[in-house]
C-alpha positions as CSV (number, residue, x, y, z in Angstrom):
1,M,-18.6,-16.4,2.1
2,I,-17.7,-18.3,-1.0
3,D,-17.6,-22.0,-0.7
4,R,-14.1,-23.4,-0.5
5,E,-14.9,-26.0,-3.1
6,A,-16.0,-23.3,-5.5
7,I,-12.7,-21.4,-4.9
8,S,-10.8,-24.6,-5.7
9,R,-12.7,-25.0,-8.9
10,I,-12.0,-21.4,-9.9
11,F,-8.2,-21.9,-9.3
12,E,-8.2,-25.2,-11.2
13,T,-10.2,-23.8,-14.1
14,A,-8.8,-20.3,-14.6
15,R,-6.1,-20.3,-17.2
16,I,-3.6,-17.5,-16.7
17,V,-3.0,-16.9,-20.4
18,E,-6.8,-16.7,-21.1
19,V,-7.3,-14.3,-18.3
20,V,-4.4,-12.0,-19.1
21,E,-5.0,-12.0,-22.8
22,E,-8.3,-10.1,-22.3
23,F,-6.2,-7.1,-21.2
24,V,-2.7,-7.6,-22.6
25,S,-1.4,-8.5,-26.1
26,L,0.8,-11.6,-25.6
27,K,3.2,-13.4,-27.9
28,R,4.5,-16.9,-27.4
29,R,8.2,-17.0,-26.3
30,G,9.2,-20.7,-26.0
31,V,7.0,-22.3,-23.4
32,N,5.9,-19.0,-22.0
33,F,4.2,-15.8,-23.2
34,I,5.5,-12.2,-23.2
35,G,3.9,-8.8,-23.4
36,C,4.1,-5.2,-22.2
37,C,3.2,-4.9,-18.5
38,P,-0.2,-3.4,-17.8
39,F,0.9,-2.1,-14.4
40,H,3.7,0.2,-15.6
41,N,4.6,2.0,-18.8
42,E,7.3,0.1,-20.8
43,R,8.4,-0.1,-24.4
44,T,10.4,-3.4,-24.2
45,P,8.2,-6.3,-23.0
46,S,9.2,-7.7,-19.6
47,F,5.8,-9.2,-18.6
48,I,6.0,-13.0,-18.6
49,V,3.1,-15.4,-18.4
50,S,3.8,-19.0,-17.6
51,P,1.0,-21.5,-18.5
52,A,2.9,-24.3,-16.8
53,K,3.0,-22.5,-13.5
54,N,-0.2,-20.6,-14.1
55,I,1.3,-17.3,-12.9
56,Y,2.4,-14.0,-14.3
57,K,5.5,-12.0,-13.4
58,C,6.9,-8.7,-14.5
59,F,10.6,-8.4,-14.5
60,G,10.3,-4.6,-14.7
61,C,8.1,-3.6,-11.8
62,G,8.2,-6.9,-9.9
63,K,4.4,-7.5,-9.8
64,A,3.5,-11.2,-9.8
65,G,0.6,-13.5,-9.0
66,N,-2.0,-15.9,-10.2
67,A,-5.2,-15.3,-12.2
68,V,-7.1,-14.0,-9.2
69,N,-4.2,-11.7,-8.2
70,F,-4.2,-10.3,-11.8
71,I,-7.9,-9.5,-11.8
72,M,-7.6,-7.9,-8.3
73,E,-4.7,-5.8,-9.5
74,H,-5.9,-4.8,-12.9
75,E,-9.6,-4.3,-12.2
76,H,-9.0,-3.0,-8.6
77,L,-11.3,-5.6,-7.1
78,S,-11.4,-7.3,-3.7
79,Y,-10.5,-11.0,-3.4
80,P,-14.1,-12.2,-3.3
81,E,-15.0,-9.8,-6.2
82,A,-12.1,-11.2,-8.3
83,L,-13.3,-14.8,-7.5
84,R,-16.8,-13.9,-8.6
85,Y,-15.4,-12.3,-11.8
86,L,-13.6,-15.4,-12.8
87,A,-16.5,-17.7,-11.7
88,K,-18.7,-15.8,-14.1
89,K,-16.1,-16.0,-16.9
90,Y,-15.8,-19.7,-16.5
91,H,-19.5,-20.4,-15.7
92,I,-18.7,-21.8,-12.3
93,E,-21.6,-21.8,-9.8
94,I,-20.7,-20.2,-6.5
95,V,-22.2,-21.7,-3.3
96,E,-22.0,-19.4,-0.3
97,K,-20.5,-21.3,2.7
98,E,-22.5,-21.6,5.9
99,Q,-21.1,-19.1,8.4
100,T,-20.9,-19.1,12.1
101,S,-23.6,-17.2,14.0
102,E,-21.0,-14.5,14.8
103,E,-19.9,-14.2,11.1
104,R,-23.5,-14.1,10.0
105,L,-24.3,-11.4,12.5
106,L,-21.4,-9.2,11.5
107,N,-21.8,-9.8,7.8
108,D,-25.6,-9.4,8.0
109,R,-25.1,-6.1,9.8
110,R,-22.6,-4.8,7.3
111,T,-24.8,-6.0,4.4
112,S,-27.8,-4.3,5.9
113,L,-25.9,-1.0,6.3
114,M,-24.8,-1.2,2.7
115,I,-28.3,-2.0,1.5
116,V,-29.8,0.9,3.4
117,S,-27.1,3.3,2.0
118,S,-27.6,2.1,-1.6
119,Y,-31.4,2.5,-1.1
120,A,-30.9,6.1,0.2
121,A,-28.7,7.0,-2.8
122,R,-31.4,5.7,-5.1
123,V,-34.1,7.7,-3.3
124,F,-32.1,10.9,-3.3
125,H,-31.2,10.5,-7.0
126,E,-34.8,9.9,-7.9
127,N,-35.9,13.0,-5.9
128,L,-33.6,15.1,-8.0
129,F,-35.1,13.9,-11.3
130,D,-38.6,13.0,-10.5
131,S,-39.9,15.3,-7.7
132,R,-41.0,18.9,-8.2
133,E,-39.0,20.0,-5.2
134,G,-35.9,18.1,-6.3
135,I,-36.1,19.6,-9.9
136,A,-36.8,23.1,-8.7
137,V,-34.3,23.2,-5.9
138,G,-31.7,20.5,-6.2
139,M,-31.3,20.3,-10.0
140,S,-31.4,24.1,-10.3
141,Y,-28.4,24.3,-7.9
142,F,-26.4,21.8,-9.9
143,K,-27.2,23.6,-13.1
144,E,-26.0,26.8,-11.6
145,R,-22.8,25.1,-10.7
146,G,-22.5,24.2,-14.4
147,F,-22.9,20.4,-13.9
148,R,-24.3,18.6,-17.0
149,E,-26.9,15.9,-16.5
150,D,-24.4,13.1,-17.5
151,T,-22.1,14.4,-14.7
152,V,-24.9,14.4,-12.2
153,R,-25.7,10.8,-13.1
154,K,-22.1,9.7,-13.1
155,F,-21.6,10.8,-9.5
156,E,-25.2,9.7,-8.6
157,L,-25.9,13.2,-7.1
158,G,-29.3,13.6,-5.4
159,Y,-31.6,15.7,-3.2
160,S,-33.1,15.1,0.2
161,L,-36.6,16.6,0.5
162,E,-37.0,19.5,2.9
163,A,-39.8,17.9,5.0
164,R,-38.2,16.9,8.3
165,D,-38.9,13.2,8.1
166,A,-39.7,12.6,4.4
167,F,-36.9,10.1,3.9
168,T,-37.4,8.4,7.3
169,Q,-41.1,7.8,6.6
170,K,-40.5,6.5,3.1
171,A,-37.7,4.2,4.2
172,L,-39.8,2.7,7.1
173,K,-42.8,2.3,4.8
174,D,-40.5,0.4,2.3
175,G,-39.5,-2.0,5.0
176,Y,-36.1,-0.7,6.1
177,R,-35.4,-1.0,9.8
178,E,-35.0,2.1,12.0
179,E,-31.9,0.5,13.6
180,F,-29.9,0.6,10.4
181,L,-31.3,4.0,9.3
182,V,-29.9,5.5,12.5
183,E,-26.6,3.5,12.4
184,T,-25.8,4.7,8.9
185,G,-26.5,8.3,10.1
186,L,-29.2,8.8,7.5
187,C,-31.7,9.4,10.3
188,I,-31.3,10.8,13.8
189,K,-33.3,9.5,16.8
190,G,-34.3,12.2,19.2
191,E,-36.7,12.8,22.1
192,H,-39.6,13.4,19.7
193,G,-38.9,10.5,17.3
194,V,-36.8,9.8,14.3
195,F,-36.1,12.5,11.6
196,D,-33.8,13.0,8.5
197,R,-30.2,14.1,9.0
198,F,-30.0,15.6,5.5
199,A,-33.4,17.3,5.0
200,G,-33.3,20.1,2.4
201,R,-29.8,19.3,1.2
202,V,-28.3,18.4,-2.2
203,M,-26.6,15.0,-1.7
204,F,-23.1,13.7,-2.7
205,P,-22.9,9.9,-2.3
206,I,-19.5,8.7,-1.1
207,H,-18.4,5.4,-2.7
208,S,-16.1,2.7,-1.7
209,L,-13.3,1.5,-3.9
210,A,-15.7,-1.1,-5.3
211,G,-18.3,1.5,-6.1
212,K,-20.7,0.8,-3.2
213,T,-22.4,3.7,-1.5
214,I,-21.1,3.9,2.1
215,A,-21.9,7.5,3.2
216,F,-23.1,10.9,2.1
217,G,-22.1,14.5,2.1
218,G,-25.0,17.0,2.1
219,R,-24.9,20.7,1.3
220,V,-27.6,23.1,2.6
221,L,-28.9,25.6,0.1
222,K,-30.4,28.1,2.5
223,T,-28.3,30.9,4.0
224,D,-28.3,30.3,7.7
225,K,-25.3,31.0,9.9
226,K,-26.6,28.5,12.5
227,T,-26.7,25.6,10.0
228,A,-23.5,23.9,8.8
229,K,-22.9,24.4,5.1
230,Y,-21.8,20.8,4.6
231,L,-22.8,17.8,6.7
232,N,-21.3,14.4,6.4
233,S,-22.4,11.0,7.6
234,P,-21.1,9.9,10.9
235,E,-18.6,7.0,11.1
236,S,-20.2,3.6,11.0
237,E,-19.3,-0.1,10.5
238,I,-19.0,0.6,6.7
239,Y,-17.6,4.2,6.7
240,H,-14.4,5.5,8.2
241,K,-13.7,8.9,6.8
242,S,-9.9,8.7,7.4
243,K,-9.8,5.7,5.1
244,V,-11.9,7.1,2.3
245,L,-11.3,9.5,-0.6
246,Y,-14.2,11.1,-2.4
247,G,-14.1,10.1,-6.1
248,I,-11.6,7.2,-5.8
249,F,-14.1,4.8,-7.5
250,Q,-14.6,7.1,-10.5
251,A,-10.9,8.0,-10.7
252,K,-9.0,4.8,-10.1
253,S,-8.7,3.7,-13.8
254,S,-7.6,7.2,-14.9
255,I,-5.0,7.3,-12.1
256,V,-3.5,4.1,-13.2
257,R,-3.6,5.2,-16.9
258,N,-2.0,8.6,-16.2
259,R,0.3,7.4,-13.5
260,K,-0.6,10.5,-11.4
261,C,-3.3,11.5,-8.9
262,F,-4.5,15.1,-8.4
263,L,-5.5,15.8,-4.8
264,V,-8.1,18.5,-4.1
265,E,-10.3,19.4,-1.1
266,G,-14.0,19.2,-1.9
267,Y,-16.7,17.3,-3.7
268,T,-17.4,20.0,-6.4
269,D,-13.7,20.3,-7.1
270,V,-13.6,16.6,-8.1
271,I,-16.8,16.8,-10.1
272,S,-15.9,19.9,-12.0
273,M,-12.5,18.6,-13.0
274,H,-14.1,15.3,-14.1
275,Q,-16.5,17.2,-16.3
276,A,-13.5,19.2,-17.7
277,G,-11.8,15.9,-18.7
278,I,-9.4,15.5,-15.8
279,E,-10.6,12.3,-14.2
280,N,-7.6,11.2,-12.1
281,V,-8.6,13.4,-9.2
282,V,-9.8,12.7,-5.6
283,A,-10.7,14.8,-2.6
284,S,-10.0,14.4,1.1
285,S,-13.5,15.8,1.6
286,G,-12.5,18.6,3.9
287,T,-10.7,16.4,6.4
288,S,-7.0,16.5,7.2
289,L,-5.1,14.1,4.9
290,T,-4.3,10.8,6.6
291,V,-1.8,8.0,6.1
292,D,-4.6,5.6,5.1
293,Q,-5.8,8.0,2.4
294,I,-2.3,8.4,1.0
295,Q,-1.8,4.6,1.0
296,L,-5.1,4.2,-0.9
297,V,-3.7,6.4,-3.7
298,K,-0.4,4.5,-3.5
299,R,-2.3,1.4,-4.6
300,F,-2.6,3.0,-8.0
301,T,0.3,5.4,-8.4
302,E,3.3,6.8,-6.5
303,N,2.8,10.3,-8.0
304,I,0.6,12.9,-6.3
305,T,0.0,16.5,-7.3
306,V,-1.7,18.6,-4.6
307,L,-3.8,21.5,-5.9
308,Y,-4.1,24.7,-3.8
309,D,-6.2,27.8,-4.2
310,G,-4.8,31.2,-3.6
311,D,-5.3,31.4,0.2
312,P,-1.8,31.5,1.8
313,A,-3.1,30.8,5.4
314,G,-4.9,27.7,4.2
315,I,-1.9,26.5,2.2
316,K,0.5,26.8,5.2
317,A,-2.0,24.9,7.4
318,S,-2.1,22.1,4.9
319,L,1.7,21.7,4.3
320,R,1.8,18.9,6.8
321,G,0.0,16.8,4.2
322,I,3.0,17.1,1.8
323,D,5.3,15.8,4.5
324,M,3.0,12.8,5.1
325,I,3.0,12.0,1.4
326,L,6.9,12.2,1.3
327,Q,7.1,10.0,4.4
328,E,5.1,7.3,2.6
329,G,7.8,7.2,-0.2
330,M,5.7,9.0,-2.8
331,N,6.6,11.6,-5.3
332,V,4.7,14.9,-4.6
333,K,4.3,18.1,-6.5
334,A,2.2,21.1,-5.8
335,L,0.2,23.4,-8.0
336,L,-1.0,26.9,-7.0
337,L,-4.2,28.1,-8.8
338,P,-4.6,31.8,-9.6
339,E,-5.8,34.0,-6.7
340,G,-9.5,33.8,-6.2
341,D,-9.9,30.4,-7.9
342,D,-10.3,26.9,-6.5
343,P,-10.3,23.7,-8.7
344,D,-14.1,23.9,-9.1
345,S,-14.2,27.5,-10.4
346,F,-11.0,27.2,-12.4
347,S,-12.3,24.1,-14.2
348,R,-15.5,25.8,-15.1
349,K,-13.7,28.8,-16.6
350,H,-11.5,26.8,-19.0
351,S,-11.8,24.2,-21.7
352,A,-10.4,20.7,-21.2
353,T,-7.3,21.6,-23.3
354,E,-6.6,24.8,-21.4
355,L,-7.1,23.0,-18.0
356,E,-4.8,20.2,-18.9
357,A,-2.1,22.6,-20.3
358,Y,-2.3,24.7,-17.1
359,L,-1.9,21.6,-14.8
360,N,1.0,20.2,-16.8
361,G,2.7,23.5,-17.1
362,N,2.4,24.9,-13.5
363,E,3.0,21.9,-11.1
364,I,6.4,22.2,-9.3
365,D,8.3,20.1,-6.9
366,F,7.5,20.5,-3.3
367,I,10.9,22.2,-2.5
368,R,10.3,25.1,-4.9
369,F,6.7,25.4,-3.9
370,K,7.4,25.5,-0.1
371,T,10.3,27.9,-0.6
372,K,8.4,30.2,-2.8
373,L,5.5,30.2,-0.4
374,L,7.5,30.9,2.7
375,L,10.4,33.0,1.4
376,D,8.5,36.3,1.3
377,D,8.0,36.1,5.1
378,A,11.7,35.4,5.6
379,Q,13.1,38.3,3.4
380,G,15.6,40.4,5.4
381,D,15.2,38.2,8.6
382,P,18.1,35.7,9.1
383,V,16.2,33.9,11.8
384,K,13.2,33.3,9.7
385,R,15.4,32.3,6.7
386,A,17.1,29.7,8.9
387,E,13.7,28.4,10.0
388,L,12.7,28.1,6.4
389,I,15.8,26.2,5.4
390,T,15.4,23.9,8.4
391,D,11.7,23.4,7.5
392,V,12.6,22.4,3.9
393,V,15.5,20.1,5.0
394,H,13.0,18.5,7.5
395,S,10.7,17.6,4.6
396,V,13.5,16.2,2.6
397,S,14.7,14.1,5.5
398,L,11.3,12.3,5.5
399,I,12.0,10.8,2.1
400,P,12.8,7.1,2.6
401,N,14.9,6.7,-0.6
402,A,18.5,7.9,-0.1
403,I,19.1,8.8,-3.7
404,Q,16.0,11.0,-3.9
405,R,17.0,12.7,-0.6
406,S,20.4,13.4,-2.1
407,V,18.9,14.9,-5.3
408,Y,16.5,17.2,-3.4
409,L,19.3,18.2,-0.9
410,K,21.4,19.2,-3.9
411,E,18.6,21.3,-5.3
412,A,17.9,22.9,-1.9
413,A,21.6,23.8,-1.5
414,G,21.5,25.6,-4.9
415,M,18.3,27.5,-4.1
416,F,19.5,28.7,-0.7
417,D,23.2,29.1,-1.7
418,M,24.2,26.7,1.1
419,D,26.8,24.0,1.6
420,E,25.2,20.7,0.4
421,R,27.2,18.7,2.9
422,M,25.9,20.8,5.8
423,L,22.3,20.2,4.6
424,A,22.9,16.5,4.3
425,E,24.3,16.3,7.8
426,T,21.3,18.1,9.2
427,A,18.9,15.8,7.3
428,D,20.8,12.7,8.6
429,A,20.7,14.1,12.2
430,M,16.9,14.6,11.9
431,R,16.4,11.1,10.6
432,T,18.6,9.7,13.4
433,K,16.6,11.7,16.0
434,R,13.3,10.3,14.7
435,E,14.7,6.8,14.7
436,E,15.9,7.2,18.3
437,H,12.5,8.5,19.3
438,R,10.8,5.5,17.6
439,W,13.1,3.0,19.4
440,T,12.5,4.7,22.7
441,R,8.7,4.7,22.2
442,D,8.3,1.2,20.7
443,A,11.0,-0.7,22.4
444,D,11.3,1.4,25.6
445,R,15.1,1.4,25.3
446,P,17.7,3.9,24.3
447,A,18.9,3.8,20.6
448,A,22.4,2.9,21.5
449,N,24.8,0.2,20.1
450,L,28.3,-1.1,20.5
451,R,30.8,-1.7,17.9
452,D,34.0,-3.9,17.8
453,T,37.4,-2.3,18.2
454,P,40.8,-3.7,17.3
455,S,41.3,-4.6,21.0
456,G,38.1,-6.7,20.9
457,E,36.3,-4.6,23.5
458,P,32.9,-3.2,22.5
459,V,32.5,0.5,22.8
460,A,29.5,2.8,22.3
461,A,28.7,3.5,18.7
462,T,27.3,6.8,17.4
463,P,23.6,7.0,16.8
464,E,24.3,7.2,13.1
465,E,26.2,3.9,13.2
466,T,23.4,2.3,15.3
467,V,20.6,3.2,12.9
468,D,22.5,2.6,9.7
469,T,23.9,-0.8,10.9
470,R,20.6,-2.2,12.2
471,Q,18.5,-1.0,9.2
472,A,21.1,-2.3,6.7
473,T,21.1,-5.7,8.4
474,L,17.3,-5.9,8.5
475,R,17.2,-4.9,4.8
476,E,19.7,-7.7,4.0
477,I,17.8,-10.3,6.0
478,E,14.6,-10.1,3.9
479,P,16.3,-11.1,0.6
480,A,18.0,-14.0,2.4
481,E,14.6,-15.1,3.9
482,K,13.0,-14.8,0.5
483,D,15.7,-17.0,-1.0
484,L,15.1,-19.7,1.7
485,I,11.3,-19.7,1.1
486,R,11.8,-19.7,-2.7
487,L,14.0,-22.8,-2.4
488,L,11.4,-24.4,0.0
489,I,8.5,-23.8,-2.3
490,S,10.3,-24.7,-5.5
491,Y,12.3,-27.8,-4.4
492,G,10.9,-28.8,-1.0
493,N,10.0,-32.3,-2.2
494,R,13.3,-32.9,-4.0
495,T,15.8,-35.3,-2.4
496,L,18.9,-33.5,-1.1
497,F,20.7,-36.5,0.4
498,A,19.8,-40.0,-0.8
499,L,19.3,-43.0,1.4
500,D,22.7,-44.6,2.4
501,E,22.2,-48.3,2.8
502,E,25.7,-48.8,4.3
503,T,25.4,-46.2,7.1
504,G,21.6,-46.4,7.4
505,E,21.2,-42.7,7.0
506,E,17.6,-41.7,5.9
507,E,16.8,-39.8,2.8
508,I,16.6,-36.1,3.4
509,T,14.5,-33.7,1.3
510,V,15.2,-30.0,0.8
511,A,12.2,-29.2,3.0
512,G,13.4,-31.5,5.7
513,Y,16.9,-30.0,5.7
514,L,15.8,-26.4,5.7
515,I,13.2,-26.8,8.4
516,D,15.4,-28.9,10.7
517,E,18.4,-26.5,10.3
518,L,16.3,-23.5,11.2
519,R,14.5,-25.2,14.1
520,S,17.7,-26.7,15.6
521,D,19.2,-23.2,15.8
522,D,15.9,-21.7,17.1
523,L,15.7,-19.2,14.2
524,E,12.3,-17.7,13.3
525,L,11.9,-15.7,10.1
526,Q,11.4,-12.0,10.5
527,H,9.1,-11.2,7.6
528,P,5.5,-12.1,8.7
529,E,4.3,-13.5,5.4
530,L,7.4,-15.5,4.8
531,R,7.2,-16.8,8.3
532,R,3.6,-17.8,7.7
533,I,4.6,-19.8,4.6
534,F,7.3,-21.5,6.5
535,E,5.1,-22.5,9.4
536,E,2.3,-23.7,7.1
537,Y,4.8,-25.8,5.1
538,E,6.1,-27.3,8.3
539,R,2.5,-28.2,9.4
540,Y,1.8,-29.9,6.1
541,R,5.1,-31.8,6.4
542,Q,4.2,-33.0,9.8
543,S,0.9,-34.2,8.4
544,A,2.7,-36.1,5.7
545,V,1.1,-34.0,3.0
546,V,3.1,-33.6,-0.2
547,V,3.4,-29.8,-0.8
548,E,3.5,-28.5,-4.4
549,D,4.3,-24.9,-5.3
550,T,0.7,-24.4,-6.4
551,L,-0.4,-24.7,-2.8
552,F,1.0,-21.3,-2.0
553,V,0.5,-19.8,-5.5
554,N,-3.2,-20.5,-5.1
555,H,-3.3,-19.6,-1.4
556,P,-6.6,-18.1,-0.2
557,D,-4.7,-15.1,1.2
558,P,-3.9,-12.9,-1.8
559,E,-0.8,-11.5,-0.1
560,I,0.6,-15.0,0.3
561,S,-0.2,-16.0,-3.3
562,R,1.4,-12.8,-4.7
563,L,4.5,-13.3,-2.7
564,A,4.7,-17.0,-3.6
565,A,4.2,-16.3,-7.3
566,G,6.9,-13.6,-7.1
567,L,9.4,-16.1,-5.6
568,I,8.9,-18.8,-8.2
569,E,11.2,-18.4,-11.1
570,I,10.0,-18.3,-14.7
571,K,13.0,-19.5,-16.6
572,Y,13.9,-18.4,-20.1
573,E,14.7,-21.1,-22.7
574,L,18.2,-21.4,-23.9
575,S,18.8,-20.7,-27.5
576,P,18.8,-23.8,-29.8
577,I,22.5,-23.0,-30.7
578,H,23.5,-24.2,-27.2
579,E,22.0,-27.6,-27.9
580,R,23.5,-27.9,-31.3
581,K,27.0,-27.2,-29.8
582,G,26.4,-29.7,-27.0
583,A,26.6,-27.1,-24.3
584,H,25.0,-27.8,-20.9
585,V,24.4,-25.2,-18.3
586,K,24.0,-26.7,-14.9
587,T,20.7,-25.8,-13.4
588,E,20.0,-24.7,-9.9
589,E,18.0,-27.9,-9.3
590,E,21.0,-30.0,-10.3
591,N,23.2,-28.0,-7.9
592,L,20.9,-28.1,-4.8
593,R,23.5,-29.8,-2.6
594,D,25.6,-26.7,-2.9
595,V,22.9,-24.1,-3.2
596,I,20.8,-25.0,-0.1
597,P,23.6,-25.2,2.5
598,R,25.1,-21.9,1.2
599,S,21.7,-20.1,1.4
600,L,21.4,-21.2,5.0
601,L,24.9,-20.0,5.8
602,V,24.1,-16.6,4.3
603,Y,20.9,-16.3,6.3
604,K,22.6,-17.5,9.6
605,H,25.4,-15.0,9.1
606,K,23.0,-12.1,8.7
607,R,21.0,-13.2,11.7
608,V,24.1,-13.4,13.9
609,I,25.0,-9.9,12.9
610,L,21.6,-8.7,13.9
611,L,21.8,-10.6,17.2
612,L,25.2,-8.9,17.9
613,D,23.5,-5.5,17.3
614,E,20.8,-6.4,19.8
615,L,23.3,-7.6,22.4
616,S,25.2,-4.4,22.0
617,V,22.1,-2.4,22.8
618,A,21.5,-4.5,25.9
619,M,25.1,-4.1,27.0
620,Q,24.9,-0.4,26.7
621,E,21.7,-0.5,28.9
622,S,23.5,-2.5,31.5
623,M,26.4,-0.1,31.5
624,T,24.0,2.9,31.8
625,G,22.3,1.1,34.7
626,N,25.6,0.1,36.4
627,D,24.6,-3.5,36.2
628,A,28.1,-5.1,36.1
629,E,26.8,-8.7,36.5
630,R,24.4,-8.4,33.5
631,F,27.0,-6.7,31.4
632,E,29.5,-9.5,32.0
633,A,26.9,-12.1,31.0
634,L,26.0,-10.2,27.9
635,H,29.6,-9.6,27.0
636,A,30.3,-13.4,27.2
637,Q,27.4,-14.0,24.8
638,Y,28.7,-11.2,22.5
639,N,32.1,-12.8,22.3
640,A,30.7,-16.3,21.7
641,L,28.5,-14.9,18.9
642,T,31.4,-13.0,17.4
643,E,33.3,-16.4,17.1
644,I,30.3,-17.9,15.4
645,K,30.1,-15.0,13.0
646,M,33.8,-15.5,12.1
647,K,33.2,-19.2,11.5
648,L,30.2,-18.5,9.3
649,A,32.0,-15.8,7.4
650,K,35.0,-18.2,6.8
651,A,32.6,-20.9,5.5
652,L,31.1,-18.3,3.1
653,G,34.6,-17.2,2.0
654,K,34.2,-13.7,3.4
655,R,37.1,-11.5,4.4
656,I,36.9,-10.3,8.0
657,F,38.0,-6.9,9.0
């Protein structure tokens, strides 16, 4: 682990403008710098770098952070890797911190597995180029597939010698422990000793996001029905196949640059497309697509195009992947290759220009793809046609964004000559049913709610009202919580109420006021990172430590530092004409005695609404269970909270209906 003192020196030394200028053209704008955001395409610059606060913030895509966050985001590095990058840039010596025995054991084990895997990749690669067998068998196969030497080297392809224990004996002779050879899956320990898992196979190293070899795929070259054509490394401490995409290391920069990722099935599909000039491509390596893999792509783009070959049965079996991509809030298109072709063979038949033109000209949105695929089966059969429409609406209902759902439902209605409102109601019912199932599963309670009536008596609300109300309230709470934490970080040390010598009242800071108000009402923030900032700030305050905003901007947890940087405002300078005319715009800092109490009122009002929703659910449960005594107690709480809601709303100037 990197020594804490070294981390502090890196944060103190790294200048945000110097770091960002290596990748972005910046122009001075008053006390700040401005440029085009490197994280999304834009023509009008909205990317602001503040030397004073040592942070960057894009007002277009919302990304923000410190120098370490920028390197992590731009270069796709882990937190320690970004620290080492900056340490090298600023010639800061890194001293590894002494670890506990458990930390040493875990890290030593992972490090050993990584070292063994890297060693194996090197041996297999050397076999391919330097051994007679490797050249005659392995390299011949790759040449038959049309792979150039530079492509073979780019993906570090290799060959495992056919002798049953050739790799095992070499590794043991070179000092690598049997324990780690077996744990990585490179070797298998049987009754008659240890032998190679991948003997006689061409090798496809699988890399982590940082480019480290973590596993292998091996293809047998002999025709033997009893032998699996492809063999993959088993899961280990460093390799979890559901969280890995083949080619992600080689593709990540191109994915960001093109704002799109092509998803294929196998190793050779990825390699052939790379060789043809399409580098923003990854493979699920023959496994069913997982949420972790989708989220890995989402780190670089929200646009995925899934490539399918001409096998209808295989396509139908993999349609679930499209639904999973939609559910993660991503934009998905599909592309069907000509019959008899897969991405590998199609890439080898066409030039880079032809391939790019075909990909751009034939990808279609998932609705048209799914409909075209399934419509032939439904022709003349009203039951199958209804099933197809329901299937498409189900996919649309998975989309989190309401506007996107509406657009797709409109398109589906036109394609099927259906009433758009009917499709929308069906999609809403599907969403409600899933939400009810989730509540029942996670909270072990029915998804019911109560709502107020003119008589003041709560009655059961519809499932649609329940879901919409609770989700809307939770969505509203997060901005209110962010506002409180923004005020805490930005002005926590400022005096809100000065010492009054006549009454003896003590000086109250912004931090003191916010923390005491929330604690006195027993309110805990719902957002986990925001809650963590609040609790850490409270601990520092109790220890009489003066907390500056840089404490959280330079937090060792990159998620906290990104969040804190995003909350801190980078102000634009007023035009000199305002000063010449004597105009003065009152700043937020000058108006804290109004801003802070109002922000608290907004937050408390939203929390009361959420509490009322939760009480309504509990009341419905008690009614269902015929527990009159519990219902009365809950009803009393409900009425009391309703009064509080009215008072808070009045204080905020809201109209009550």
